[in-house]
mmCIF file of the protein (N, C-alpha, C, O) and its ligand, coordinates in Angstrom:
data_MODEL
# 
_entry.id   MODEL 
# 
loop_
_entity.id 
_entity.type 
_entity.pdbx_number_of_molecules 
1 polymer     1 
2 non-polymer 1 
# 
_entity_poly.entity_id                      1 
_entity_poly.type                           'polypeptide(L)' 
_entity_poly.nstd_linkage                   no 
_entity_poly.nstd_monomer                   no 
_entity_poly.pdbx_seq_one_letter_code       MTEEAGGSTRRAPVFFCPYCGDEELTPYEETPGAWHCAACLRAFTVRLIATGVNE 
_entity_poly.pdbx_seq_one_letter_code_can   MTEEAGGSTRRAPVFFCPYCGDEELTPYEETPGAWHCAACLRAFTVRLIATGVNE 
_entity_poly.pdbx_strand_id                 A 
# 
loop_
_entity_poly_seq.entity_id 
_entity_poly_seq.num 
_entity_poly_seq.mon_id 
_entity_poly_seq.hetero 
1 1  MET n 
1 2  THR n 
1 3  GLU n 
1 4  GLU n 
1 5  ALA n 
1 6  GLY n 
1 7  GLY n 
1 8  SER n 
1 9  THR n 
1 10 ARG n 
1 11 ARG n 
1 12 ALA n 
1 13 PRO n 
1 14 VAL n 
1 15 PHE n 
1 16 PHE n 
1 17 CYS n 
1 18 PRO n 
1 19 TYR n 
1 20 CYS n 
1 21 GLY n 
1 22 ASP n 
1 23 GLU n 
1 24 GLU n 
1 25 LEU n 
1 26 THR n 
1 27 PRO n 
1 28 TYR n 
1 29 GLU n 
1 30 GLU n 
1 31 THR n 
1 32 PRO n 
1 33 GLY n 
1 34 ALA n 
1 35 TRP n 
1 36 HIS n 
1 37 CYS n 
1 38 ALA n 
1 39 ALA n 
1 40 CYS n 
1 41 LEU n 
1 42 ARG n 
1 43 ALA n 
1 44 PHE n 
1 45 THR n 
1 46 VAL n 
1 47 ARG n 
1 48 LEU n 
1 49 ILE n 
1 50 ALA n 
1 51 THR n 
1 52 GLY n 
1 53 VAL n 
1 54 ASN n 
1 55 GLU n 
# 
loop_
_struct_asym.id 
_struct_asym.entity_id 
A 1 
B 2 
# 
loop_
_chem_comp.id 
_chem_comp.type 
_chem_comp.mon_nstd_flag 
ALA 'L-peptide linking' y 
ARG 'L-peptide linking' y 
ASN 'L-peptide linking' y 
ASP 'L-peptide linking' y 
CYS 'L-peptide linking' y 
GLU 'L-peptide linking' y 
GLY 'peptide linking'   y 
HIS 'L-peptide linking' y 
ILE 'L-peptide linking' y 
LEU 'L-peptide linking' y 
MET 'L-peptide linking' y 
PHE 'L-peptide linking' y 
PRO 'L-peptide linking' y 
SER 'L-peptide linking' y 
THR 'L-peptide linking' y 
TRP 'L-peptide linking' y 
TYR 'L-peptide linking' y 
VAL 'L-peptide linking' y 
ZN  non-polymer         . 
# 
_pdbx_entity_nonpoly.entity_id   2 
_pdbx_entity_nonpoly.name        ? 
_pdbx_entity_nonpoly.comp_id     ZN 
# 
_pdbx_nonpoly_scheme.asym_id         B 
_pdbx_nonpoly_scheme.entity_id       2 
_pdbx_nonpoly_scheme.mon_id          ZN 
_pdbx_nonpoly_scheme.ndb_seq_num     1 
_pdbx_nonpoly_scheme.pdb_seq_num     101 
_pdbx_nonpoly_scheme.auth_seq_num    101 
_pdbx_nonpoly_scheme.pdb_mon_id      ZN 
_pdbx_nonpoly_scheme.auth_mon_id     ZN 
_pdbx_nonpoly_scheme.pdb_strand_id   A 
_pdbx_nonpoly_scheme.pdb_ins_code    . 
# 
loop_
_atom_site.group_PDB 
_atom_site.id 
_atom_site.type_symbol 
_atom_site.label_atom_id 
_atom_site.label_alt_id 
_atom_site.label_comp_id 
_atom_site.label_asym_id 
_atom_site.label_entity_id 
_atom_site.label_seq_id 
_atom_site.pdbx_PDB_ins_code 
_atom_site.Cartn_x 
_atom_site.Cartn_y 
_atom_site.Cartn_z 
_atom_site.occupancy 
_atom_site.B_iso_or_equiv 
_atom_site.pdbx_formal_charge 
_atom_site.auth_seq_id 
_atom_site.auth_comp_id 
_atom_site.auth_asym_id 
_atom_site.auth_atom_id 
_atom_site.pdbx_PDB_model_num 
ATOM   1   N  N  . MET A 1 1  ? -2.148  14.435  9.479   1.00 0.00 ? 1   MET A N  1 
ATOM   2   C  CA . MET A 1 1  ? -1.359  13.680  8.506   1.00 0.00 ? 1   MET A CA 1 
ATOM   3   C  C  . MET A 1 1  ? -1.213  14.479  7.225   1.00 0.00 ? 1   MET A C  1 
ATOM   4   O  O  . MET A 1 1  ? -2.142  15.154  6.783   1.00 0.00 ? 1   MET A O  1 
ATOM   5   N  N  . THR A 1 2  ? -0.071  14.392  6.661   1.00 0.00 ? 2   THR A N  1 
ATOM   6   C  CA . THR A 1 2  ? 0.130   15.059  5.385   1.00 0.00 ? 2   THR A CA 1 
ATOM   7   C  C  . THR A 1 2  ? 0.407   14.020  4.319   1.00 0.00 ? 2   THR A C  1 
ATOM   8   O  O  . THR A 1 2  ? 1.196   13.095  4.510   1.00 0.00 ? 2   THR A O  1 
ATOM   9   N  N  . GLU A 1 3  ? -0.238  14.189  3.231   1.00 0.00 ? 3   GLU A N  1 
ATOM   10  C  CA . GLU A 1 3  ? -0.003  13.282  2.114   1.00 0.00 ? 3   GLU A CA 1 
ATOM   11  C  C  . GLU A 1 3  ? 1.178   13.806  1.314   1.00 0.00 ? 3   GLU A C  1 
ATOM   12  O  O  . GLU A 1 3  ? 1.299   15.009  1.082   1.00 0.00 ? 3   GLU A O  1 
ATOM   13  N  N  . GLU A 1 4  ? 2.021   12.918  0.906   1.00 0.00 ? 4   GLU A N  1 
ATOM   14  C  CA . GLU A 1 4  ? 3.115   13.327  0.056   1.00 0.00 ? 4   GLU A CA 1 
ATOM   15  C  C  . GLU A 1 4  ? 2.579   13.555  -1.347  1.00 0.00 ? 4   GLU A C  1 
ATOM   16  O  O  . GLU A 1 4  ? 2.072   12.641  -1.998  1.00 0.00 ? 4   GLU A O  1 
ATOM   17  N  N  . ALA A 1 5  ? 2.700   14.770  -1.785  1.00 0.00 ? 5   ALA A N  1 
ATOM   18  C  CA . ALA A 1 5  ? 2.182   15.079  -3.115  1.00 0.00 ? 5   ALA A CA 1 
ATOM   19  C  C  . ALA A 1 5  ? 3.338   15.190  -4.094  1.00 0.00 ? 5   ALA A C  1 
ATOM   20  O  O  . ALA A 1 5  ? 4.296   15.933  -3.882  1.00 0.00 ? 5   ALA A O  1 
ATOM   21  N  N  . GLY A 1 6  ? 3.221   14.449  -5.141  1.00 0.00 ? 6   GLY A N  1 
ATOM   22  C  CA . GLY A 1 6  ? 4.236   14.519  -6.177  1.00 0.00 ? 6   GLY A CA 1 
ATOM   23  C  C  . GLY A 1 6  ? 5.555   13.941  -5.715  1.00 0.00 ? 6   GLY A C  1 
ATOM   24  O  O  . GLY A 1 6  ? 5.658   13.373  -4.628  1.00 0.00 ? 6   GLY A O  1 
ATOM   25  N  N  . GLY A 1 7  ? 6.562   14.094  -6.557  1.00 0.00 ? 7   GLY A N  1 
ATOM   26  C  CA . GLY A 1 7  ? 7.869   13.571  -6.217  1.00 0.00 ? 7   GLY A CA 1 
ATOM   27  C  C  . GLY A 1 7  ? 7.853   12.063  -6.101  1.00 0.00 ? 7   GLY A C  1 
ATOM   28  O  O  . GLY A 1 7  ? 7.000   11.382  -6.671  1.00 0.00 ? 7   GLY A O  1 
ATOM   29  N  N  . SER A 1 8  ? 8.803   11.566  -5.359  1.00 0.00 ? 8   SER A N  1 
ATOM   30  C  CA . SER A 1 8  ? 8.875   10.122  -5.204  1.00 0.00 ? 8   SER A CA 1 
ATOM   31  C  C  . SER A 1 8  ? 7.886   9.675   -4.138  1.00 0.00 ? 8   SER A C  1 
ATOM   32  O  O  . SER A 1 8  ? 7.906   10.144  -3.001  1.00 0.00 ? 8   SER A O  1 
ATOM   33  N  N  . THR A 1 9  ? 7.055   8.788   -4.529  1.00 0.00 ? 9   THR A N  1 
ATOM   34  C  CA . THR A 1 9  ? 6.055   8.308   -3.594  1.00 0.00 ? 9   THR A CA 1 
ATOM   35  C  C  . THR A 1 9  ? 6.603   7.130   -2.810  1.00 0.00 ? 9   THR A C  1 
ATOM   36  O  O  . THR A 1 9  ? 7.085   6.148   -3.376  1.00 0.00 ? 9   THR A O  1 
ATOM   37  N  N  . ARG A 1 10 ? 6.520   7.249   -1.547  1.00 0.00 ? 10  ARG A N  1 
ATOM   38  C  CA . ARG A 1 10 ? 6.975   6.147   -0.715  1.00 0.00 ? 10  ARG A CA 1 
ATOM   39  C  C  . ARG A 1 10 ? 5.871   5.109   -0.620  1.00 0.00 ? 10  ARG A C  1 
ATOM   40  O  O  . ARG A 1 10 ? 4.764   5.377   -0.153  1.00 0.00 ? 10  ARG A O  1 
ATOM   41  N  N  . ARG A 1 11 ? 6.204   3.953   -1.064  1.00 0.00 ? 11  ARG A N  1 
ATOM   42  C  CA . ARG A 1 11 ? 5.212   2.893   -1.074  1.00 0.00 ? 11  ARG A CA 1 
ATOM   43  C  C  . ARG A 1 11 ? 5.570   1.881   0.010   1.00 0.00 ? 11  ARG A C  1 
ATOM   44  O  O  . ARG A 1 11 ? 6.657   1.305   0.013   1.00 0.00 ? 11  ARG A O  1 
ATOM   45  N  N  . ALA A 1 12 ? 4.666   1.689   0.892   1.00 0.00 ? 12  ALA A N  1 
ATOM   46  C  CA . ALA A 1 12 ? 4.938   0.696   1.930   1.00 0.00 ? 12  ALA A CA 1 
ATOM   47  C  C  . ALA A 1 12 ? 5.053   -0.676  1.287   1.00 0.00 ? 12  ALA A C  1 
ATOM   48  O  O  . ALA A 1 12 ? 4.233   -1.041  0.444   1.00 0.00 ? 12  ALA A O  1 
ATOM   49  N  N  . PRO A 1 13 ? 6.047   -1.425  1.676   1.00 0.00 ? 13  PRO A N  1 
ATOM   50  C  CA . PRO A 1 13 ? 6.187   -2.758  1.103   1.00 0.00 ? 13  PRO A CA 1 
ATOM   51  C  C  . PRO A 1 13 ? 5.064   -3.672  1.568   1.00 0.00 ? 13  PRO A C  1 
ATOM   52  O  O  . PRO A 1 13 ? 4.902   -3.945  2.757   1.00 0.00 ? 13  PRO A O  1 
ATOM   53  N  N  . VAL A 1 14 ? 4.314   -4.123  0.615   1.00 0.00 ? 14  VAL A N  1 
ATOM   54  C  CA . VAL A 1 14 ? 3.205   -5.017  0.920   1.00 0.00 ? 14  VAL A CA 1 
ATOM   55  C  C  . VAL A 1 14 ? 3.469   -6.329  0.199   1.00 0.00 ? 14  VAL A C  1 
ATOM   56  O  O  . VAL A 1 14 ? 3.692   -6.347  -1.011  1.00 0.00 ? 14  VAL A O  1 
ATOM   57  N  N  . PHE A 1 15 ? 3.443   -7.390  0.923   1.00 0.00 ? 15  PHE A N  1 
ATOM   58  C  CA . PHE A 1 15 ? 3.784   -8.679  0.332   1.00 0.00 ? 15  PHE A CA 1 
ATOM   59  C  C  . PHE A 1 15 ? 2.574   -9.581  0.176   1.00 0.00 ? 15  PHE A C  1 
ATOM   60  O  O  . PHE A 1 15 ? 2.578   -10.523 -0.616  1.00 0.00 ? 15  PHE A O  1 
ATOM   61  N  N  . PHE A 1 16 ? 1.553   -9.281  0.936   1.00 0.00 ? 16  PHE A N  1 
ATOM   62  C  CA . PHE A 1 16 ? 0.350   -10.099 0.855   1.00 0.00 ? 16  PHE A CA 1 
ATOM   63  C  C  . PHE A 1 16 ? -0.868  -9.187  0.824   1.00 0.00 ? 16  PHE A C  1 
ATOM   64  O  O  . PHE A 1 16 ? -0.893  -8.137  1.466   1.00 0.00 ? 16  PHE A O  1 
ATOM   65  N  N  . CYS A 1 17 ? -1.853  -9.596  0.082   1.00 0.00 ? 17  CYS A N  1 
ATOM   66  C  CA . CYS A 1 17 ? -3.109  -8.859  0.084   1.00 0.00 ? 17  CYS A CA 1 
ATOM   67  C  C  . CYS A 1 17 ? -3.750  -9.003  1.462   1.00 0.00 ? 17  CYS A C  1 
ATOM   68  O  O  . CYS A 1 17 ? -3.903  -10.119 1.958   1.00 0.00 ? 17  CYS A O  1 
ATOM   69  N  N  . PRO A 1 18 ? -4.126  -7.888  2.084   1.00 0.00 ? 18  PRO A N  1 
ATOM   70  C  CA . PRO A 1 18 ? -4.729  -7.969  3.418   1.00 0.00 ? 18  PRO A CA 1 
ATOM   71  C  C  . PRO A 1 18 ? -6.144  -8.544  3.387   1.00 0.00 ? 18  PRO A C  1 
ATOM   72  O  O  . PRO A 1 18 ? -6.720  -8.838  4.434   1.00 0.00 ? 18  PRO A O  1 
ATOM   73  N  N  . TYR A 1 19 ? -6.685  -8.700  2.222   1.00 0.00 ? 19  TYR A N  1 
ATOM   74  C  CA . TYR A 1 19 ? -8.067  -9.173  2.118   1.00 0.00 ? 19  TYR A CA 1 
ATOM   75  C  C  . TYR A 1 19 ? -8.146  -10.654 1.782   1.00 0.00 ? 19  TYR A C  1 
ATOM   76  O  O  . TYR A 1 19 ? -8.966  -11.382 2.341   1.00 0.00 ? 19  TYR A O  1 
ATOM   77  N  N  . CYS A 1 20 ? -7.295  -11.093 0.875   1.00 0.00 ? 20  CYS A N  1 
ATOM   78  C  CA . CYS A 1 20 ? -7.383  -12.497 0.481   1.00 0.00 ? 20  CYS A CA 1 
ATOM   79  C  C  . CYS A 1 20 ? -6.065  -13.234 0.690   1.00 0.00 ? 20  CYS A C  1 
ATOM   80  O  O  . CYS A 1 20 ? -6.014  -14.458 0.570   1.00 0.00 ? 20  CYS A O  1 
ATOM   81  N  N  . GLY A 1 21 ? -4.998  -12.497 1.003   1.00 0.00 ? 21  GLY A N  1 
ATOM   82  C  CA . GLY A 1 21 ? -3.735  -13.140 1.308   1.00 0.00 ? 21  GLY A CA 1 
ATOM   83  C  C  . GLY A 1 21 ? -2.916  -13.511 0.091   1.00 0.00 ? 21  GLY A C  1 
ATOM   84  O  O  . GLY A 1 21 ? -1.876  -14.156 0.221   1.00 0.00 ? 21  GLY A O  1 
ATOM   85  N  N  . ASP A 1 22 ? -3.355  -13.125 -1.070  1.00 0.00 ? 22  ASP A N  1 
ATOM   86  C  CA . ASP A 1 22 ? -2.609  -13.451 -2.272  1.00 0.00 ? 22  ASP A CA 1 
ATOM   87  C  C  . ASP A 1 22 ? -1.352  -12.595 -2.378  1.00 0.00 ? 22  ASP A C  1 
ATOM   88  O  O  . ASP A 1 22 ? -1.262  -11.510 -1.803  1.00 0.00 ? 22  ASP A O  1 
ATOM   89  N  N  . GLU A 1 23 ? -0.400  -13.110 -3.120  1.00 0.00 ? 23  GLU A N  1 
ATOM   90  C  CA . GLU A 1 23 ? 0.868   -12.389 -3.243  1.00 0.00 ? 23  GLU A CA 1 
ATOM   91  C  C  . GLU A 1 23 ? 0.990   -11.617 -4.546  1.00 0.00 ? 23  GLU A C  1 
ATOM   92  O  O  . GLU A 1 23 ? 1.980   -10.921 -4.770  1.00 0.00 ? 23  GLU A O  1 
ATOM   93  N  N  . GLU A 1 24 ? 0.023   -11.736 -5.372  1.00 0.00 ? 24  GLU A N  1 
ATOM   94  C  CA . GLU A 1 24 ? 0.129   -11.076 -6.676  1.00 0.00 ? 24  GLU A CA 1 
ATOM   95  C  C  . GLU A 1 24 ? -0.340  -9.640  -6.605  1.00 0.00 ? 24  GLU A C  1 
ATOM   96  O  O  . GLU A 1 24 ? -1.441  -9.296  -7.035  1.00 0.00 ? 24  GLU A O  1 
ATOM   97  N  N  . LEU A 1 25 ? 0.524   -8.815  -6.051  1.00 0.00 ? 25  LEU A N  1 
ATOM   98  C  CA . LEU A 1 25 ? 0.187   -7.408  -5.917  1.00 0.00 ? 25  LEU A CA 1 
ATOM   99  C  C  . LEU A 1 25 ? 0.972   -6.592  -6.930  1.00 0.00 ? 25  LEU A C  1 
ATOM   100 O  O  . LEU A 1 25 ? 2.169   -6.798  -7.128  1.00 0.00 ? 25  LEU A O  1 
ATOM   101 N  N  . THR A 1 26 ? 0.290   -5.688  -7.550  1.00 0.00 ? 26  THR A N  1 
ATOM   102 C  CA . THR A 1 26 ? 0.946   -4.790  -8.484  1.00 0.00 ? 26  THR A CA 1 
ATOM   103 C  C  . THR A 1 26 ? 0.571   -3.359  -8.114  1.00 0.00 ? 26  THR A C  1 
ATOM   104 O  O  . THR A 1 26 ? -0.505  -3.119  -7.566  1.00 0.00 ? 26  THR A O  1 
ATOM   105 N  N  . PRO A 1 27 ? 1.450   -2.413  -8.410  1.00 0.00 ? 27  PRO A N  1 
ATOM   106 C  CA . PRO A 1 27 ? 1.128   -1.016  -8.117  1.00 0.00 ? 27  PRO A CA 1 
ATOM   107 C  C  . PRO A 1 27 ? -0.141  -0.587  -8.839  1.00 0.00 ? 27  PRO A C  1 
ATOM   108 O  O  . PRO A 1 27 ? -0.334  -0.879  -10.019 1.00 0.00 ? 27  PRO A O  1 
ATOM   109 N  N  . TYR A 1 28 ? -0.984  0.099   -8.119  1.00 0.00 ? 28  TYR A N  1 
ATOM   110 C  CA . TYR A 1 28 ? -2.235  0.581   -8.676  1.00 0.00 ? 28  TYR A CA 1 
ATOM   111 C  C  . TYR A 1 28 ? -2.001  1.982   -9.217  1.00 0.00 ? 28  TYR A C  1 
ATOM   112 O  O  . TYR A 1 28 ? -1.871  2.943   -8.458  1.00 0.00 ? 28  TYR A O  1 
ATOM   113 N  N  . GLU A 1 29 ? -1.949  2.083   -10.520 1.00 0.00 ? 29  GLU A N  1 
ATOM   114 C  CA . GLU A 1 29 ? -1.452  3.303   -11.136 1.00 0.00 ? 29  GLU A CA 1 
ATOM   115 C  C  . GLU A 1 29 ? -2.313  4.538   -10.856 1.00 0.00 ? 29  GLU A C  1 
ATOM   116 O  O  . GLU A 1 29 ? -1.806  5.658   -10.807 1.00 0.00 ? 29  GLU A O  1 
ATOM   117 N  N  . GLU A 1 30 ? -3.578  4.331   -10.680 1.00 0.00 ? 30  GLU A N  1 
ATOM   118 C  CA . GLU A 1 30 ? -4.462  5.491   -10.555 1.00 0.00 ? 30  GLU A CA 1 
ATOM   119 C  C  . GLU A 1 30 ? -4.331  6.191   -9.211  1.00 0.00 ? 30  GLU A C  1 
ATOM   120 O  O  . GLU A 1 30 ? -4.687  7.361   -9.077  1.00 0.00 ? 30  GLU A O  1 
ATOM   121 N  N  . THR A 1 31 ? -3.831  5.488   -8.239  1.00 0.00 ? 31  THR A N  1 
ATOM   122 C  CA . THR A 1 31 ? -3.656  6.080   -6.921  1.00 0.00 ? 31  THR A CA 1 
ATOM   123 C  C  . THR A 1 31 ? -2.235  5.841   -6.449  1.00 0.00 ? 31  THR A C  1 
ATOM   124 O  O  . THR A 1 31 ? -1.830  4.697   -6.244  1.00 0.00 ? 31  THR A O  1 
ATOM   125 N  N  . PRO A 1 32 ? -1.472  6.918   -6.273  1.00 0.00 ? 32  PRO A N  1 
ATOM   126 C  CA . PRO A 1 32 ? -0.093  6.747   -5.826  1.00 0.00 ? 32  PRO A CA 1 
ATOM   127 C  C  . PRO A 1 32 ? -0.035  6.022   -4.492  1.00 0.00 ? 32  PRO A C  1 
ATOM   128 O  O  . PRO A 1 32 ? -0.777  6.346   -3.565  1.00 0.00 ? 32  PRO A O  1 
ATOM   129 N  N  . GLY A 1 33 ? 0.829   5.062   -4.405  1.00 0.00 ? 33  GLY A N  1 
ATOM   130 C  CA . GLY A 1 33 ? 1.005   4.338   -3.161  1.00 0.00 ? 33  GLY A CA 1 
ATOM   131 C  C  . GLY A 1 33 ? 0.021   3.204   -2.964  1.00 0.00 ? 33  GLY A C  1 
ATOM   132 O  O  . GLY A 1 33 ? 0.076   2.492   -1.962  1.00 0.00 ? 33  GLY A O  1 
ATOM   133 N  N  . ALA A 1 34 ? -0.879  3.035   -3.920  1.00 0.00 ? 34  ALA A N  1 
ATOM   134 C  CA . ALA A 1 34 ? -1.872  1.988   -3.773  1.00 0.00 ? 34  ALA A CA 1 
ATOM   135 C  C  . ALA A 1 34 ? -1.421  0.714   -4.478  1.00 0.00 ? 34  ALA A C  1 
ATOM   136 O  O  . ALA A 1 34 ? -0.556  0.729   -5.353  1.00 0.00 ? 34  ALA A O  1 
ATOM   137 N  N  . TRP A 1 35 ? -2.028  -0.365  -4.071  1.00 0.00 ? 35  TRP A N  1 
ATOM   138 C  CA . TRP A 1 35 ? -1.716  -1.663  -4.654  1.00 0.00 ? 35  TRP A CA 1 
ATOM   139 C  C  . TRP A 1 35 ? -2.981  -2.302  -5.166  1.00 0.00 ? 35  TRP A C  1 
ATOM   140 O  O  . TRP A 1 35 ? -4.083  -2.053  -4.677  1.00 0.00 ? 35  TRP A O  1 
ATOM   141 N  N  . HIS A 1 36 ? -2.788  -3.126  -6.157  1.00 0.00 ? 36  HIS A N  1 
ATOM   142 C  CA . HIS A 1 36 ? -3.927  -3.831  -6.720  1.00 0.00 ? 36  HIS A CA 1 
ATOM   143 C  C  . HIS A 1 36 ? -3.673  -5.325  -6.609  1.00 0.00 ? 36  HIS A C  1 
ATOM   144 O  O  . HIS A 1 36 ? -2.606  -5.817  -6.977  1.00 0.00 ? 36  HIS A O  1 
ATOM   145 N  N  . CYS A 1 37 ? -4.653  -6.026  -6.104  1.00 0.00 ? 37  CYS A N  1 
ATOM   146 C  CA . CYS A 1 37 ? -4.530  -7.467  -5.962  1.00 0.00 ? 37  CYS A CA 1 
ATOM   147 C  C  . CYS A 1 37 ? -5.126  -8.149  -7.179  1.00 0.00 ? 37  CYS A C  1 
ATOM   148 O  O  . CYS A 1 37 ? -6.284  -7.931  -7.537  1.00 0.00 ? 37  CYS A O  1 
ATOM   149 N  N  . ALA A 1 38 ? -4.306  -8.979  -7.803  1.00 0.00 ? 38  ALA A N  1 
ATOM   150 C  CA . ALA A 1 38 ? -4.761  -9.637  -9.017  1.00 0.00 ? 38  ALA A CA 1 
ATOM   151 C  C  . ALA A 1 38 ? -5.730  -10.775 -8.717  1.00 0.00 ? 38  ALA A C  1 
ATOM   152 O  O  . ALA A 1 38 ? -6.452  -11.236 -9.600  1.00 0.00 ? 38  ALA A O  1 
ATOM   153 N  N  . ALA A 1 39 ? -5.739  -11.216 -7.481  1.00 0.00 ? 39  ALA A N  1 
ATOM   154 C  CA . ALA A 1 39 ? -6.577  -12.360 -7.138  1.00 0.00 ? 39  ALA A CA 1 
ATOM   155 C  C  . ALA A 1 39 ? -8.009  -11.938 -6.805  1.00 0.00 ? 39  ALA A C  1 
ATOM   156 O  O  . ALA A 1 39 ? -8.969  -12.531 -7.296  1.00 0.00 ? 39  ALA A O  1 
ATOM   157 N  N  . CYS A 1 40 ? -8.140  -10.916 -5.971  1.00 0.00 ? 40  CYS A N  1 
ATOM   158 C  CA . CYS A 1 40 ? -9.494  -10.521 -5.554  1.00 0.00 ? 40  CYS A CA 1 
ATOM   159 C  C  . CYS A 1 40 ? -9.888  -9.191  -6.177  1.00 0.00 ? 40  CYS A C  1 
ATOM   160 O  O  . CYS A 1 40 ? -10.992 -8.696  -5.954  1.00 0.00 ? 40  CYS A O  1 
ATOM   161 N  N  . LEU A 1 41 ? -8.974  -8.610  -6.963  1.00 0.00 ? 41  LEU A N  1 
ATOM   162 C  CA . LEU A 1 41 ? -9.258  -7.384  -7.717  1.00 0.00 ? 41  LEU A CA 1 
ATOM   163 C  C  . LEU A 1 41 ? -9.574  -6.197  -6.831  1.00 0.00 ? 41  LEU A C  1 
ATOM   164 O  O  . LEU A 1 41 ? -10.272 -5.270  -7.241  1.00 0.00 ? 41  LEU A O  1 
ATOM   165 N  N  . ARG A 1 42 ? -9.064  -6.230  -5.629  1.00 0.00 ? 42  ARG A N  1 
ATOM   166 C  CA . ARG A 1 42 ? -9.224  -5.069  -4.758  1.00 0.00 ? 42  ARG A CA 1 
ATOM   167 C  C  . ARG A 1 42 ? -8.016  -4.146  -4.937  1.00 0.00 ? 42  ARG A C  1 
ATOM   168 O  O  . ARG A 1 42 ? -6.903  -4.589  -5.223  1.00 0.00 ? 42  ARG A O  1 
ATOM   169 N  N  . ALA A 1 43 ? -8.271  -2.883  -4.764  1.00 0.00 ? 43  ALA A N  1 
ATOM   170 C  CA . ALA A 1 43 ? -7.176  -1.916  -4.713  1.00 0.00 ? 43  ALA A CA 1 
ATOM   171 C  C  . ALA A 1 43 ? -7.193  -1.279  -3.342  1.00 0.00 ? 43  ALA A C  1 
ATOM   172 O  O  . ALA A 1 43 ? -8.253  -0.960  -2.803  1.00 0.00 ? 43  ALA A O  1 
ATOM   173 N  N  . PHE A 1 44 ? -6.009  -1.098  -2.781  1.00 0.00 ? 44  PHE A N  1 
ATOM   174 C  CA . PHE A 1 44 ? -5.962  -0.615  -1.407  1.00 0.00 ? 44  PHE A CA 1 
ATOM   175 C  C  . PHE A 1 44 ? -4.649  0.114   -1.174  1.00 0.00 ? 44  PHE A C  1 
ATOM   176 O  O  . PHE A 1 44 ? -3.707  -0.004  -1.957  1.00 0.00 ? 44  PHE A O  1 
ATOM   177 N  N  . THR A 1 45 ? -4.606  0.852   -0.107  1.00 0.00 ? 45  THR A N  1 
ATOM   178 C  CA . THR A 1 45 ? -3.368  1.491   0.313   1.00 0.00 ? 45  THR A CA 1 
ATOM   179 C  C  . THR A 1 45 ? -3.020  0.988   1.706   1.00 0.00 ? 45  THR A C  1 
ATOM   180 O  O  . THR A 1 45 ? -3.889  0.598   2.486   1.00 0.00 ? 45  THR A O  1 
ATOM   181 N  N  . VAL A 1 46 ? -1.762  1.008   1.986   1.00 0.00 ? 46  VAL A N  1 
ATOM   182 C  CA . VAL A 1 46 ? -1.288  0.648   3.316   1.00 0.00 ? 46  VAL A CA 1 
ATOM   183 C  C  . VAL A 1 46 ? -0.502  1.823   3.846   1.00 0.00 ? 46  VAL A C  1 
ATOM   184 O  O  . VAL A 1 46 ? 0.410   2.320   3.185   1.00 0.00 ? 46  VAL A O  1 
ATOM   185 N  N  . ARG A 1 47 ? -0.848  2.261   5.025   1.00 0.00 ? 47  ARG A N  1 
ATOM   186 C  CA . ARG A 1 47 ? -0.189  3.418   5.599   1.00 0.00 ? 47  ARG A CA 1 
ATOM   187 C  C  . ARG A 1 47 ? 0.533   3.035   6.878   1.00 0.00 ? 47  ARG A C  1 
ATOM   188 O  O  . ARG A 1 47 ? -0.034  2.448   7.800   1.00 0.00 ? 47  ARG A O  1 
ATOM   189 N  N  . LEU A 1 48 ? 1.789   3.388   6.892   1.00 0.00 ? 48  LEU A N  1 
ATOM   190 C  CA . LEU A 1 48 ? 2.553   3.197   8.112   1.00 0.00 ? 48  LEU A CA 1 
ATOM   191 C  C  . LEU A 1 48 ? 2.301   4.384   9.026   1.00 0.00 ? 48  LEU A C  1 
ATOM   192 O  O  . LEU A 1 48 ? 2.545   5.530   8.648   1.00 0.00 ? 48  LEU A O  1 
ATOM   193 N  N  . ILE A 1 49 ? 1.822   4.112   10.207  1.00 0.00 ? 49  ILE A N  1 
ATOM   194 C  CA . ILE A 1 49 ? 1.482   5.235   11.093  1.00 0.00 ? 49  ILE A CA 1 
ATOM   195 C  C  . ILE A 1 49 ? 2.497   5.422   12.201  1.00 0.00 ? 49  ILE A C  1 
ATOM   196 O  O  . ILE A 1 49 ? 2.538   6.486   12.820  1.00 0.00 ? 49  ILE A O  1 
ATOM   197 N  N  . ALA A 1 50 ? 3.303   4.433   12.465  1.00 0.00 ? 50  ALA A N  1 
ATOM   198 C  CA . ALA A 1 50 ? 4.299   4.587   13.506  1.00 0.00 ? 50  ALA A CA 1 
ATOM   199 C  C  . ALA A 1 50 ? 5.329   3.487   13.376  1.00 0.00 ? 50  ALA A C  1 
ATOM   200 O  O  . ALA A 1 50 ? 5.062   2.412   12.839  1.00 0.00 ? 50  ALA A O  1 
ATOM   201 N  N  . THR A 1 51 ? 6.519   3.785   13.883  1.00 0.00 ? 51  THR A N  1 
ATOM   202 C  CA . THR A 1 51 ? 7.532   2.744   13.916  1.00 0.00 ? 51  THR A CA 1 
ATOM   203 C  C  . THR A 1 51 ? 8.445   2.977   15.115  1.00 0.00 ? 51  THR A C  1 
ATOM   204 O  O  . THR A 1 51 ? 8.848   4.108   15.386  1.00 0.00 ? 51  THR A O  1 
ATOM   205 N  N  . GLY A 1 52 ? 8.756   1.946   15.802  1.00 0.00 ? 52  GLY A N  1 
ATOM   206 C  CA . GLY A 1 52 ? 9.647   2.055   16.944  1.00 0.00 ? 52  GLY A CA 1 
ATOM   207 C  C  . GLY A 1 52 ? 9.114   2.942   18.055  1.00 0.00 ? 52  GLY A C  1 
ATOM   208 O  O  . GLY A 1 52 ? 9.866   3.642   18.733  1.00 0.00 ? 52  GLY A O  1 
ATOM   209 N  N  . VAL A 1 53 ? 7.818   2.896   18.225  1.00 0.00 ? 53  VAL A N  1 
ATOM   210 C  CA . VAL A 1 53 ? 7.197   3.759   19.226  1.00 0.00 ? 53  VAL A CA 1 
ATOM   211 C  C  . VAL A 1 53 ? 7.183   3.053   20.577  1.00 0.00 ? 53  VAL A C  1 
ATOM   212 O  O  . VAL A 1 53 ? 6.709   1.926   20.716  1.00 0.00 ? 53  VAL A O  1 
ATOM   213 N  N  . ASN A 1 54 ? 7.713   3.749   21.546  1.00 0.00 ? 54  ASN A N  1 
ATOM   214 C  CA . ASN A 1 54 ? 7.621   3.216   22.899  1.00 0.00 ? 54  ASN A CA 1 
ATOM   215 C  C  . ASN A 1 54 ? 6.349   3.711   23.546  1.00 0.00 ? 54  ASN A C  1 
ATOM   216 O  O  . ASN A 1 54 ? 5.909   4.842   23.339  1.00 0.00 ? 54  ASN A O  1 
ATOM   217 N  N  . GLU A 1 55 ? 5.789   2.846   24.318  1.00 0.00 ? 55  GLU A N  1 
ATOM   218 C  CA . GLU A 1 55 ? 4.528   3.223   24.960  1.00 0.00 ? 55  GLU A CA 1 
ATOM   219 C  C  . GLU A 1 55 ? 4.734   4.345   25.971  1.00 0.00 ? 55  GLU A C  1 
ATOM   220 O  O  . GLU A 1 55 ? 3.776   4.787   26.606  1.00 0.00 ? 55  GLU A O  1 
HETATM 221 ZN ZN . ZN  B 2 .  ? -6.613  -9.958  -2.683  1.00 0.00 2 101 ZN  A ZN 1 
# 
């Protein structure tokens, strides 16, 4: 896997916190692509590893 360094960071659309299910997510500035949950105060990243993959 290669991390995108610099430039425009592709942020996976996250609508719910995977830990508490809250919707109050804001970009986590210290880590590109990360999100911060205002409800449980967790910061996390979501990585898309595949799309449209046939078995
Ligand atoms: Zn949360």
